[in-house]
N, C-alpha and C positions, 0 to 999 in steps of 0.2 A: 155745524154753521153755514149761515143761509145769508144774503145779501149779493150788492150789486156782482156781478160779476167785470170778469178786467177788460170785457170787449161791451155791458151794457153802452147800449145810444148807441153802436157801429153795426147799419144794415146792409145787408148784402141778399142784393138780388143774384139767384143763384141758376144758374139755364142748363147745369150740367146734368147727366143721367148719367146710368151705370155706376159705376165705384170710384176710378180715379177722383172726379169730385167731388161728388157728396159723400166722400171720407175724410174730403179737407173742410169742408162747410159743418160737419157732423162737428171737428175739434173747432172750429169756431162757434155753432151753436152750444157748446157745454161751457163755454167760458162767458156766455151773455150776448153773444149777437144776435140779432134779429135778423133770423133766415127766411125771407123768403124763396120756397122753393115754385118755381115756374114749371110748370105741366104741361105738355103741348096738348090739347085735344084731340080724339077722344079718348086715348087709352093710357098717356102722363107717361112717368118714368119707365122706359122699358123693363127696369129691373123687379118692376111690379108683377114681370110674368114670366121672370127668368128662374133656370133652375126646378128641380123636383121636389123641394117643399116651398106645402103651402100651409099657413094655419089658418080655418074660417077663411079661405079665400087670398088670403097676405103671403109673401112671397117670402120666406126666411133673408134675402138677401136683402131684400130692400129693408123688411126691419132692424136690419142691424147698422143698414147707413144710412139710417134718416131720422136718428130721432133731436127734439127738440126744435122740431124744425115747424113752419107751415108754409101748406100747399095752395096754391092758386092754380086754377086748372086754366090755361086760355088758349083759343086757336089760332098758330102762330102762321097757318093758312092763311088769315084773312087780313088784310094793311090795321084794321080797326084793332086786331091783336096787337099785334106788331106797333102802333101807335100807345098800348096800355102799357106796352112795358116801355116804352120809350119815360113815360108818365112815372113810373117808376123809378127807373133808374137817374131819373132827376132830382130822386129824393134819398138814391142811395150812396151809400161808402163807396163799397164796392158791387162791381161786377164779376159773375167768373162763366166760363163758359168750354164746353169741350168736343163743339163741332171739330169736323176737319178743316185746316186753315182753308178760310176764303168764305168757306156757308155762312158765318154770322156779315162779311160784309153783302151777300146777293140777299139773305133776306130782310136787311136792313138794318140788323144789331150788333154791325163792327164797332171799333173802336173809335173810328174817328167820327161818324154818325151819331154817339151817343157823348163821344167828350162834348164834340159842339151843345150838347143841351147839356153838360153836367161838365163842366175842368177839372173838375173836385173829386173824377171820378177814377177809383181804381178800377182796372181790365185786366184780368185774371186769365190767360186762357191756358188750359192742359188739353196737350194733343198727342199724334203719336209719335209724330216723326221729325216737329220742329215747322215751322211755317217756309223754310227754305231750302235748295235741293230737290231732287230727283223722287225723293218721295214725299213730297209733303202731299203731295195729292192722294195719298193711297189711306186708307183706312188700314185699323190697327188696334187690338187688342191686347191682352196682358201675354197671352200664349209667343203672340208675333215675334212682340218688343220680345218677350227675353229668347224668343230664336237669332232677329234680328243684331243683339246687344253684344251675342257672343258667351252671355252668362248658359245657353244649355250646353254650350258645349264645353265645360268644366263642370257640368251638373251630371252623376250617375256614378256607374261602377268605372274602374279602368278598362277591364272586359267589353265593357258595354257600349251602349248607344248613347245620344245627348236624351236626358231627362227632363220633366218640365217642373220646376219646385212647385213645392207642397202648397203652396196658397200666391196669390197672384202678386206676385212681389214687385211688377212691373206698376201697378194698377197703385200697393199701397205707397210705393217711397214716393211713385208721383202725386199721390195726394199730398203726404206727409211737404214737399217740398212747398207743392200747393197752399197750403196754408202757411209754410215760412213767405211765401210769397207774397199772399195778401196782408201780413202784417207788416213785411217790410216795406208794402206801400204806404201801409198807414204811417208807416215812419217818416217815409219820402216826404210826402203831403205833410206832415209836420215842417218837415225843412225846407217845400219849395213852395208848398199853399196850394199843389198843385195836384192832377192824377197823374197815372201814366197808364201803359202796357205794359204786362210782365208776362211772359210767356214761360210755359215749364211744359218740354217737352218730354215726353215719359218715357224715349230712347234717352234722350240726357242724362235723366233720374235712372239709369240703369247701370249707365257708364258711370257717372257719379259713384255708382255703387259696386264697381268693380277691387279697388280695396285693394287688396293685398297680390290679386295679377296682374294686375296691370303696372304696378313699379316694377317686376321681376323683367316683363314681354320689351315694357321703353326701356332699360339698361342691354337684354340681349337679343333683342326680336324673334326671340323662339316664343311659338305659340303655346301660352300652359294646357294642359290635361285635366281632365278630368283623373279624382284622386277619390272616390266614394265618400266617406264618410269620414276620412284622414286629412288634419290638414295639412296645407301645400308645402307649407316650409317650415312650421315645429312639432318634432316627433320625439314622443309620442304625443298625440292627442288627437281620441279620434272613437270612435263606438265600438267598446267589446261584450262580447253576448256573455252574460254571465250563468249562473247555474238556473235561474228561471226569469231571464230577458236581453234587456240591454242598457246601456251604460256609457256616456261619456267620461272619459276619462285623459287625464291628461296634465302637461307641463308648461309653465312661459317662462321663461328664464333659467338659464343653470343652477340660481340657487333650489328649484325644484326636480330638479334630477332625481337627488339620492334620494332625498325625503319618497317620493311616487317607488322608485327599485323596495324600500325599506316597508311602506306599506302591504307591499305584494308580496313582503316576505324573501327577497331576493336581492342581497345589497350589496352582492358581489358583480350581479350587471352593468351597476354604477362606474364601476373600475375597470372593464371591458374595452381596450381599446378602441373598438367598430365604435365604443358607443358614450365617448366621454364626454365629446359638445355634440349641441346640433346639429352641426354641420355635419359631422359624423352620422348621426341618427338617418338623419335626410340622407345619406347615403345609401345605408343598409337598413332602410326602415322594413322591407321585409323580413330582412335576419330577425331583427328586434323585435316584428310584430309577431312572427313567429314563436319568440320568446314566453311573451307575453299570453296570448291570447288561449292558451290551456291553464295555466293560472286565473284567469278571472272565470273560467268556467268551474273552478273547486266551489265560491262560495255563490250566498246567492247578492242579489243586487242593494239589498240593505243592511247587508251583512258588509257589502261594500262601502256602501253609503255610511256607515259608521266611524269604519277604516279613515277612510279620507276624511273624515269630518274631522277628526282628532288629532291628524296631520296637518291641516290646515293647507291640503293639494285639492286641484280643478277634481271633479265630480258629480256628475249625475245623471240621475233615470233617462233613459230613453221612456217619457210618457205617454200614454195615451190623450185625447181629451178629454176623457172620463175620467183619469187619474189626475190629469195637471187643473180643470176646470173644478173640482172637489178636494184640490189642496188645497193644506191650513194656510201654507202661505201665501197662497191667491186671496182666501177668505181674510186670511192678517191684514194684507193693504187692499184691502174691496176693491178686487180689480173683477168683480163678477156682481153686477146689480141686476136690478128688477124692477119694471116698470106696468103698468097697466096699458092696455088697449080696448078701445073703445069696443074691437070685434076678436082679435086675435088673443085677449084676455091677459094673463097675466104673463111677462113674455121675462125671459133671463138673457143679457147681452154682456160683452163685455164691456166693464165702464170706464171711465177717464183713466189717463196713466198720467198726466202729470196733479202732482197733488200741491195745489198751490194754498196757504196758510192765509191769505187773508182775502183774497179771492178766487175762492173754490171753484168747478165746475158744478153746474148743479144740475137736475134733471126736471124738469119744467112742464116737455110735452113729448107721448107717444110719436112715434113715428105715423106722419099723416094720412090719412085717407084722400082718397083724391078729390082734390076741390074743396078738402075741410075747411080751408080758412078763405075761400075765394071772398065773399060779400064782405069778410072782416078786414080784410088787405086791406079791398079796393074804400070802404068806409076810411079806415085809417090815411089811404094816399088823398083823401079831400072827395071822393067821389059821390052822386046825394044820390039819393036811394032811386030818382025815377032813372037819372043812369042807369044803374046796375042794374035794377029791371030790363032797358033797354038792352044791354049788354048781354045778358041772359038769354030774353026772348028771340037777339040776332046768332046766339052761337056762338060767340065771341070768348063768353067766359062760362065756364062750369062749372055747378057748385052740387057738391054732396046735401045731403039731404041735410047732414047737421051745419053745415053751412048759411042754409037759408034762414036759418034760427035768429 
């Protein structure tokens, strides 16, 4: 099914780079928003050059975060370049940036300057630590925020040190909240008729995600500890080694405790006084784990999967990327898609997760080359060809060979 997206007609001036902002605008772009990716000359978004994996010169990180957007490359060190962004913002619905607090103001792209030009502009700022407090001026990336937030203190094995989460979770959570912020801004404008400034600190995004660990802390004042693959408040609920791999299995609520034991062929364990309630099981987690671990090693992951499935008890294999990205469940839900890129060729990537029946996500544009749409975007902004030529000659904007066509 194709047709207008839910955000068709919404224009976003995207000044973000790396991941936290671009992942947010990818969500908006997938559902029809016109995302103008403003990249600073001469090199553009730093993620174009980040990492170790490149496809014909294109970073796989950039390719992952930037589909369905158009790139305009502007020299933001020139006053004329800043003025050009003002002209784009004057016609936009949303502007999003992820500079450190105060930087956008210093270069002339802060909220007050742009709100004076376009009172209906929704201005979203994503930053590491927020615009107030002693850390406001400090740089911060995902690992730094993971450490600062307390997340790393509860990640890792009990006897080991703090461990970085295996994906950039601070970037990801702040990106998803930034997408929500843009949508809330649009709804707020529907109510008030005006735009506003919305801030999304990465630190706050991770604090919001502390969930199961923060409630007990507020009650007891005791710092939570690391539990490896085990759940902090529910036992059993952890990774177990099988005969040929690993799997996570567990209970959720007392009704599943006896079925869990029966699947393992150990119904007598369900009546052991040490384990009859979750509170008791948490107190005796090491004893219970010692009972279950040898049993899990007697069968393969596939065999346990079949048995747990038949009993409707929580279970999943610990998949590698090659296993889950080729899994029939993923294929059935079309969670991996393919697109053609002008230089990188055929790309596979994780597709939209939200499945809307009337206004579904659409794949319209491969991740752009630097400045691929510079001239196109300037024309749409009402800038005459003669002025575009002047901007190109002055180095105020940069266009790829495709953009000059």
